[in-house]
C-alpha positions in Angstrom: 139.1 84.3 90.8 138.3 86.4 93.9 136.4 88.9 91.9 134.4 86.1 90.2 133.4 84.6 93.5 132.4 88.0 94.9 130.3 88.7 91.8 128.7 85.3 92.1 127.7 85.9 95.7 126.4 89.4 95.4 124.6 88.7 92.1 123.1 85.5 93.6 124.6 83.2 91.0 124.1 85.6 88.2 120.5 86.8 88.8 121.8 90.3 89.2 123.2 90.2 85.7 119.8 89.5 84.0 119.0 92.4 81.7 115.5 93.3 83.1 114.6 94.0 86.8 117.6 92.4 88.5 116.3 93.3 92.0 113.1 91.5 91.3 115.1 88.4 90.2 117.2 88.6 93.3 114.0 88.6 95.4 112.8 85.7 93.3 116.0 83.8 94.2 115.2 84.5 97.9 111.7 83.1 97.4 113.0 79.9 95.9 115.6 79.5 98.7 112.9 80.1 101.3 110.4 77.8 99.7 112.7 74.9 98.8 115.4 75.0 101.5 114.4 76.9 104.6 111.1 75.1 105.1 113.2 72.2 106.3 114.8 74.1 109.2 113.6 75.3 112.6 113.4 79.0 113.4 116.8 79.0 115.2 118.5 77.7 112.1 116.5 80.0 109.9 117.7 83.0 111.8 121.3 81.8 111.8 121.3 81.2 108.0 119.7 84.6 107.4 122.1 86.5 109.7 125.2 84.8 108.3 124.1 85.4 104.7 123.4 89.0 105.5 126.7 89.6 107.3 128.6 88.1 104.4 126.4 90.2 102.0 127.3 93.4 103.9 131.0 92.7 103.6 130.9 91.5 100.0 128.6 94.2 98.8 131.2 96.8 99.9 133.9 94.8 98.0 131.6 94.5 94.9 131.0 98.3 94.8 134.8 98.6 94.2 134.8 95.8 91.6 131.8 97.2 89.7 133.0 100.8 90.3 129.5 101.8 91.2 127.6 102.7 94.4 124.9 99.9 95.0 125.3 98.5 91.4 122.2 97.0 90.0 124.1 93.7 89.7 124.3 93.5 93.5 121.0 91.6 94.4 122.1 89.8 97.6 120.4 92.6 99.4 117.0 91.7 97.9 117.7 88.0 98.5 118.5 88.5 102.2 115.8 91.2 102.6 113.2 88.7 101.4 114.5 86.1 103.9 114.0 88.6 106.7 110.5 89.4 105.4 109.6 85.7 105.7 110.7 85.1 109.3 108.0 83.1 111.1 105.8 83.1 108.0 104.2 79.7 107.1 105.8 78.0 104.1 103.3 78.0 101.2 102.7 79.4 97.7 100.3 82.2 98.8 102.5 83.3 101.7 105.5 83.3 99.4 103.8 85.5 96.8 102.4 87.9 99.4 105.9 88.3 100.9 107.3 88.8 97.4 104.8 91.5 96.5 105.0 93.3 99.9 108.8 93.2 99.9 109.1 94.6 96.4 106.7 97.4 97.3 108.7 98.4 100.4 112.0 98.0 98.4 110.8 100.2 95.5 108.9 102.9 97.4 111.3 103.0 100.4 109.1 104.5 103.2 110.8 106.1 106.2 113.5 105.2 107.4 114.3 102.8 104.5 115.6 105.5 102.1 117.8 107.0 104.8 119.5 103.7 105.4 120.8 103.7 101.8 123.2 106.5 102.9 125.1 104.3 105.2 128.7 103.6 104.1 129.7 100.8 101.7 128.0 97.4 102.0 126.0 98.4 105.0 124.2 101.0 102.9 123.6 98.5 100.2 122.1 95.9 102.6 120.4 97.9 105.4 117.5 99.4 103.4 116.5 95.9 102.1 116.8 94.3 105.5 114.5 97.0 106.8 112.1 96.5 103.9 112.2 92.8 105.0 111.4 93.8 108.6 108.3 95.8 107.4 107.2 92.8 105.3 107.7 90.4 108.3 105.7 92.6 110.6 102.7 92.8 108.2 102.8 89.1 107.3 103.0 88.0 110.9 100.1 90.3 111.9 98.0 88.8 109.1 99.1 85.3 110.2 97.6 86.0 113.7 94.2 86.6 112.1 94.4 83.9 109.4 
């Protein structure tokens, strides 16, 4: 039962087990959560939810690596889910903002500019999550600068 619950969390309720582009599906799960749940909370609660989900993700990603017997298994997509939430901090809720965040986050997650790639080398779940959290931070910076001029 414990392994099942860990897999459900790190795969974001099975999105990480979809056969094509599981990381993209994990990001899509983050977009849906952001669009349909986090729009109802203030920034303080948004940050609390994002931090708590990320801390749990760090711990359980390390556990899941042992369960899956693989370093950063493709089935672990909680990192994309949480990274997307980081990317959307202080961004207005809306379809176009959500899509812009989705695209930017995936670009940073796939191409991994400095220092994102280096963060993958951190041990266990921290290495799984840190690179995506940093990709989210890059996304948040760009979207919030755009927001200033929009």
